[in-house]
C-alpha positions in Angstrom: 112.9 -49.2 -10.4 113.1 -49.5 -13.6 116.3 -49.1 -16.1 114.4 -48.7 -19.6 118.2 -48.8 -21.3 118.0 -52.5 -21.2 115.6 -55.2 -23.0 113.0 -55.1 -26.0 111.8 -51.7 -26.5 108.2 -52.5 -27.1 107.8 -55.1 -24.3 109.3 -52.1 -22.2 107.4 -49.6 -23.3 104.1 -51.4 -22.9 104.9 -52.7 -19.5 105.8 -49.2 -18.5 102.7 -47.6 -20.1 100.3 -50.1 -18.7 100.2 -48.8 -14.8 100.6 -45.2 -16.5 97.3 -45.7 -18.8 95.7 -46.9 -15.6 96.9 -44.2 -13.6 95.4 -41.9 -16.1 92.2 -43.9 -15.9 91.8 -43.3 -12.3 92.7 -39.8 -12.3 90.1 -39.3 -14.9 87.8 -41.4 -12.6 88.5 -38.5 -10.0 86.6 -36.2 -12.8 84.3 -38.1 -14.2 82.8 -39.6 -10.8 82.6 -36.1 -9.8 80.6 -34.9 -13.2 78.6 -38.5 -13.3 77.4 -37.7 -9.2 76.8 -34.0 -9.9 74.7 -34.8 -13.4 72.5 -37.6 -11.5 71.8 -35.5 -8.5 72.2 -32.0 -9.0 71.1 -31.6 -12.6 72.5 -30.4 -16.1 72.9 -26.8 -14.9 75.5 -28.1 -12.3 77.3 -30.0 -14.9 77.4 -26.7 -16.9 78.7 -25.0 -14.1 81.9 -27.5 -13.2 82.1 -27.8 -17.3 82.2 -23.8 -17.6 85.8 -24.1 -15.2 87.3 -27.1 -16.5 89.9 -25.3 -19.3 90.9 -23.2 -16.2 91.3 -26.2 -13.8 93.0 -27.9 -16.7 95.1 -25.1 -17.1 96.1 -25.2 -13.5 96.6 -29.0 -13.5 98.7 -28.5 -16.6 101.1 -26.2 -15.4 102.3 -28.4 -12.5 102.3 -31.4 -14.2 104.0 -29.7 -17.3 106.7 -28.6 -14.3 107.0 -31.7 -12.6 107.2 -33.8 -16.0 109.5 -31.4 -17.8 111.6 -31.1 -14.5 112.0 -35.4 -14.2 113.1 -35.8 -17.6 116.4 -34.6 -16.5 116.2 -36.7 -13.3 115.7 -39.6 -15.7 118.7 -38.6 -17.6 120.6 -38.5 -14.7 119.3 -41.8 -13.6 120.1 -43.3 -17.1 123.7 -42.3 -16.7 124.1 -43.2 -13.4 124.8 -39.5 -11.9 122.3 -40.2 -8.4 124.2 -37.8 -6.7 123.2 -35.2 -9.4 119.7 -36.9 -9.5 119.3 -35.8 -6.1 120.6 -32.1 -6.5 118.0 -32.3 -9.3 115.1 -33.2 -7.2 116.3 -30.3 -4.8 115.8 -27.7 -7.2 113.0 -29.2 -8.9 110.9 -29.0 -5.4 112.1 -25.3 -4.8 111.1 -24.4 -8.5 107.8 -26.3 -8.7 106.4 -24.9 -5.0 107.4 -21.2 -6.0 105.0 -21.6 -9.1 102.2 -23.3 -7.3 102.0 -20.7 -4.6 102.0 -18.0 -7.2 99.2 -20.2 -8.9 97.0 -20.5 -5.6 97.1 -16.8 -5.0 96.3 -15.7 -8.3 93.2 -17.9 -8.5 91.7 -17.2 -5.4 92.1 -13.5 -5.6 91.1 -12.9 -9.1 88.5 -15.7 -9.4 85.3 -13.4 -10.3 87.3 -11.5 -13.1 88.6 -14.9 -14.5 85.0 -16.2 -14.3 83.6 -13.2 -16.0 86.2 -12.9 -18.8 85.6 -16.8 -19.3 81.9 -15.3 -20.0 80.2 -17.7 -17.9 76.9 -16.8 -17.2 74.9 -15.6 -14.0 72.8 -18.5 -13.7 75.7 -20.9 -13.0 78.6 -18.4 -12.0 78.0 -19.2 -8.2 78.4 -22.8 -8.4 81.4 -22.1 -10.7 83.2 -20.1 -8.2 82.4 -22.3 -5.4 83.8 -25.3 -7.3 86.7 -23.5 -8.6 88.0 -21.8 -5.3 88.1 -25.1 -3.6 90.3 -26.7 -6.2 92.8 -23.8 -6.5 93.1 -24.4 -2.7 94.0 -27.6 -3.4 96.9 -27.3 -5.7 99.4 -27.5 -3.3 98.3 -31.2 -2.6 97.7 -31.8 -6.2 101.7 -30.9 -6.6 103.0 -32.7 -3.5 101.6 -35.9 -5.3 102.4 -35.6 -9.1 105.8 -34.3 -7.8 106.3 -37.6 -5.9 105.1 -39.8 -8.9 107.0 -38.0 -11.6 110.2 -38.8 -9.4 109.3 -42.4 -9.7 108.5 -42.9 -12.8 111.7 -41.0 -13.9 113.7 -43.9 -12.6 111.4 -46.4 -13.9 108.6 -47.3 -11.0 105.1 -46.8 -12.7 103.8 -49.3 -10.5 103.5 -47.8 -6.8 101.9 -44.4 -8.1 99.4 -46.5 -9.9 97.9 -48.2 -6.7 98.3 -45.2 -4.4 96.1 -43.5 -7.0 93.3 -46.6 -7.0 93.3 -46.3 -3.1 92.8 -42.7 -3.6 90.1 -42.7 -6.4 88.1 -45.1 -4.1 88.0 -43.2 -1.6 87.1 -40.2 -4.0 84.0 -41.9 -5.1 83.3 -42.5 -1.3 83.6 -39.0 -0.5 81.7 -37.7 -3.2 78.6 -39.8 -2.3 79.1 -38.9 1.2 79.4 -35.3 0.6 77.3 -34.7 -2.8 74.3 -37.4 -1.7 74.4 -37.8 2.1 75.5 -34.2 3.2 74.0 -32.3 0.4 76.9 -30.0 -0.3 76.4 -29.7 -4.1 79.4 -28.5 -5.8 81.5 -27.8 -2.9 81.2 -31.7 -1.7 82.5 -32.7 -5.1 85.4 -30.0 -4.9 86.2 -31.2 -1.6 86.4 -35.0 -2.4 88.8 -34.4 -4.9 91.1 -32.6 -3.0 90.9 -34.7 0.0 91.5 -38.0 -2.2 94.8 -35.9 -3.8 95.7 -35.3 -0.3 95.7 -39.0 0.8 97.4 -40.0 -2.4 100.4 -37.6 -1.4 101.1 -38.7 1.9 100.7 -42.2 1.2 103.2 -41.8 -1.5 105.4 -39.6 0.8 105.3 -42.3 3.4 106.4 -45.0 0.6 109.3 -42.6 -0.2 110.6 -42.4 3.0 110.0 -46.0 3.8 111.1 -47.9 0.5 113.0 -45.0 -1.9 115.3 -43.2 0.5 117.9 -42.9 -2.5 115.6 -40.0 -3.9 115.0 -38.3 -0.5 116.8 -34.8 -0.8 118.9 -33.2 2.1 120.1 -29.6 3.0 123.3 -30.5 1.0 121.5 -30.8 -2.2 120.1 -27.7 -2.5 122.7 -26.4 -4.5 122.4 -24.3 -7.5 124.8 -23.8 -10.5 124.0 -21.7 -13.6 124.5 -24.5 -16.0 122.5 -27.3 -14.4 119.8 -24.8 -13.1 119.5 -23.6 -16.9 118.8 -26.9 -18.0 116.1 -27.9 -15.4 114.2 -24.7 -16.3 114.1 -25.1 -19.9 112.8 -28.5 -19.5 110.6 -28.0 -16.9 109.3 -24.6 -18.2 109.2 -25.5 -21.8 106.9 -28.4 -21.0 104.8 -26.3 -18.5 104.7 -23.7 -21.6 103.8 -26.1 -24.0 100.9 -27.8 -21.5 99.5 -24.1 -20.7 99.6 -22.8 -24.4 97.0 -25.5 -25.2 95.2 -25.1 -22.0 95.0 -21.3 -22.5 93.5 -21.8 -26.0 91.1 -24.2 -24.2 89.8 -21.1 -22.2 89.3 -19.1 -25.2 87.6 -21.6 -26.6 85.5 -22.2 -23.6 84.6 -18.4 -23.7 83.2 -18.9 -27.1 81.1 -22.5 -26.3 80.0 -20.4 -23.2 78.1 -18.3 -25.6 75.9 -21.1 -26.6 74.1 -21.5 -23.2 73.6 -24.4 -20.5 72.7 -27.2 -23.0 75.6 -27.0 -25.5 77.8 -26.6 -22.6 76.6 -29.8 -20.9 77.0 -31.8 -24.1 80.3 -30.3 -24.5 81.9 -31.5 -21.1 80.2 -34.7 -20.9 81.9 -35.3 -24.9 85.2 -34.1 -23.4 85.1 -36.5 -20.5 84.6 -39.4 -23.0 87.4 -38.0 -25.4 89.6 -37.8 -22.0 89.1 -41.2 -21.4 89.5 -42.5 -24.9 92.9 -40.8 -25.0 94.2 -42.3 -22.2 96.9 -44.7 -23.8 98.2 -42.0 -25.8 99.1 -40.1 -22.5 100.3 -43.0 -21.1 102.8 -44.0 -23.9 103.5 -40.2 -24.7 104.9 -40.2 -20.8 106.5 -43.2 -21.2 108.6 -41.9 -24.1 109.8 -39.0 -22.1 111.3 -41.3 -19.6 112.5 -44.0 -22.0 114.1 -41.3 -24.3 115.6 -39.4 -21.8 117.0 -42.6 -20.0 118.5 -43.6 -23.1 119.9 -40.4 -24.2 121.7 -40.6 -20.8 123.0 -44.2 -21.4 124.0 -43.1 -25.0 121.8 -45.7 -26.4 120.6 -43.7 -29.6 119.5 -46.9 -31.9 117.1 -47.8 -29.1 115.6 -44.4 -29.0 114.8 -44.7 -32.6 113.3 -48.4 -31.9 111.5 -47.5 -29.1 109.6 -44.5 -30.7 108.4 -46.5 -33.8 107.2 -49.2 -31.1 105.6 -46.7 -29.1 103.5 -45.4 -32.4 102.6 -49.0 -33.1 100.8 -49.4 -29.9 99.2 -45.5 -30.1 98.0 -46.6 -33.4 96.6 -49.6 -32.8 94.5 -48.3 -30.1 93.2 -45.5 -32.3 91.4 -48.1 -34.4 89.7 -49.9 -31.2 88.8 -46.7 -30.3 87.1 -45.3 -33.4 85.2 -48.9 -33.2 84.1 -48.0 -29.7 82.7 -44.4 -30.1 80.9 -45.6 -33.4 79.0 -48.5 -31.8 78.7 -47.3 -28.2 78.9 -43.6 -28.4 75.1 -42.7 -27.2 75.7 -45.2 -24.4 79.3 -43.4 -23.2 77.5 -40.0 -23.2 74.4 -41.0 -21.9 76.3 -42.4 -18.5 76.6 -38.5 -17.9 74.4 -36.8 -18.9 70.9 -36.3 -16.6 68.5 -38.3 -18.7 65.3 -37.0 -17.0 66.8 -33.4 -17.7 65.0 -30.9 -20.3 66.1 -31.7 -23.7 68.7 -34.8 -22.7 68.4 -36.9 -26.1 69.5 -33.9 -27.9 72.3 -33.1 -25.5 73.8 -36.8 -25.8 73.2 -36.5 -29.7 75.3 -33.3 -29.5 78.0 -35.2 -27.5 78.0 -37.9 -29.7 78.3 -35.8 -32.9 81.4 -34.3 -31.3 83.1 -37.8 -30.5 82.5 -39.1 -34.1 83.8 -36.5 -35.5 87.2 -36.4 -33.4 87.8 -40.2 -33.1 89.0 -40.8 -36.9 91.6 -38.2 -36.2 93.2 -40.1 -33.4 95.7 -41.5 -35.6 97.1 -38.0 -36.1 96.6 -37.2 -32.7 98.8 -40.3 -31.5 101.7 -39.0 -33.5 101.5 -35.9 -32.7 101.6 -37.0 -28.9 104.1 -39.3 -29.2 106.5 -37.4 -31.0 106.4 -34.3 -29.1 107.0 -36.4 -26.0 110.1 -38.2 -27.7 111.6 -34.6 -28.5 110.9 -33.6 -25.0 112.7 -36.3 -23.4 115.5 -36.0 -26.1 116.2 -32.7 -24.6 114.2 -30.5 -27.4 112.2 -28.3 -25.2 111.4 -26.0 -27.2 110.4 -27.7 -30.4 107.4 -28.8 -28.9 106.1 -25.4 -28.0 105.8 -24.6 -31.7 103.2 -26.9 -32.0 101.4 -25.6 -29.0 101.3 -21.8 -30.2 99.8 -23.2 -33.4 97.0 -24.8 -31.4 96.7 -21.9 -29.3 96.4 -20.0 -32.6 94.0 -22.1 -34.0 91.5 -22.2 -31.3 91.0 -18.4 -31.0 90.7 -18.6 -34.8 87.7 -21.0 -34.4 86.4 -18.5 -31.8 86.3 -15.6 -34.3 86.4 -17.2 -37.5 84.9 -21.1 -37.2 81.9 -20.3 -35.0 80.8 -17.2 -37.2 81.0 -19.2 -40.6 79.1 -22.0 -39.4 76.2 -20.1 -37.8 77.7 -18.0 -34.7 76.2 -18.8 -31.4 72.4 -19.5 -32.5 72.8 -23.2 -32.7 71.0 -25.7 -30.2 71.6 -29.2 -29.6 71.1 -32.0 -31.9 72.8 -34.6 -33.7 73.3 -33.0 -37.3 75.6 -30.1 -38.3 72.8 -28.0 -39.2 71.3 -28.4 -35.4 74.2 -27.1 -33.9 75.1 -24.2 -36.2 78.2 -22.3 -35.1 79.2 -25.3 -32.4 80.2 -27.6 -35.4 83.2 -25.1 -35.8 84.2 -26.1 -32.7 83.8 -29.8 -33.4 86.0 -29.8 -36.2 88.2 -27.2 -35.0 90.7 -30.0 -33.2 90.7 -32.4 -35.8 92.2 -30.0 -37.9 95.0 -28.6 -36.0 95.8 -32.2 -35.0 96.4 -33.1 -38.6 98.4 -30.1 -39.3 100.8 -30.3 -35.9 101.2 -33.9 -36.7 102.5 -33.4 -40.0 105.1 -30.6 -38.9 106.0 -32.5 -35.8 107.0 -35.8 -37.8 109.1 -33.4 -39.8 111.1 -32.0 -37.0 111.2 -35.1 -35.4 112.6 -37.2 -38.6 115.2 -34.7 -39.2 115.8 -34.7 -35.3 116.2 -38.3 -35.4 118.3 -38.8 -38.4 121.0 -36.2 -36.7 121.5 -38.5 -33.6 125.0 -40.3 -33.5 124.5 -43.6 -35.4 126.6 -45.5 -33.0 126.0 -46.1 -29.5 128.1 -45.1 -26.7 129.9 -47.8 -24.6 128.1 -48.9 -21.5 128.7 -46.7 -18.8 131.4 -48.1 -16.5 131.2 -45.8 -13.8 127.7 -46.2 -12.5 127.1 -45.6 -8.8 125.6 -48.4 -7.2 122.1 -47.9 -6.0 
């Protein structure tokens, strides 16, 4: 376990974020390996089928991740304050609330799967594969919760290495399962979905064994299931606030995907490939943001407010540096990156790749705004301002709705086709520039709010806690 209330902030943040970034990389490898194997073995229509469900799958994962990450900020605060008995009670409440929410999600996603896909505008020729893929992933949400729950607890107390090691093992198994089920047993997209769920299940079991054997202080007992109004209110505000923030963005993505689906399979394929590259290139942002939640939470609990200001500045410096690297990477290797996903032998493959490259080349110059948005939003979450980040999420949702009903028609509607120019893609160009615009607006807004919040923090640190309980 790692106490982030002592030591040079930039070194602590970098050391803590690196395993998180590698973990994000391997989590993305789950999804990317599915897409690459599907594309190379099943064709671009199968990519489109899986891609058409991506926003909904992301929404389900985001609800779970948002809950446990939000809950874990309270765990980190208790750990930073040295209140380990209350920390275990927080974990117990966290377990109950997240299990209830996940159960509701599984039932809703499996029972209403067809109406959901129709509402999203999934076309008839890919809806069968989309339904099969989504059904398996939805049933696997239980193991998704279990691993993310365990990993969030470990990260809250400063352990970001063990979740990474477990995830590396699981990712390797996921690729093996993918190759076995899709290439050998010809199970199609069902095999790809099963491979991911099986790999996540292994992650969850191994992490649980580690907790039992090496971190018994984090295990809850019957007496820890104590619910009081004040502690429950703080926990729910943090967990539901983060889940709402994540889900609002993904609800907007579902609305946006509905508009994208109207362009047909080629643009869906190009968009899916581009988003996979996008997800990989923003992993350092996600890692530093997750680190800032834990860092700010622990230092808030310890009353070390000067370290909070310094840590946020150091975190932003790291992400701005990566933004410059990503800019060069995408502009010099964009075609190679997208070409790794799209089946080169498929119809219109060259034009599909050009469309994907057009998307990421418009997005990456605005990574500086995105880095500021994600970093400051997470810092505010760690400072207990769970409602503030929701404001930007609501703006993102509203803008994505505007994109579907205003931006796409303004650039030519759904008559666009794949190609490497704004004129060729038509209304899809409205989608391409949508996120850079909203990132910039939200970054300015969250920057102002974060500046005011940090200014209002106590100017003097609280005296070192003298009553910390022993580990």
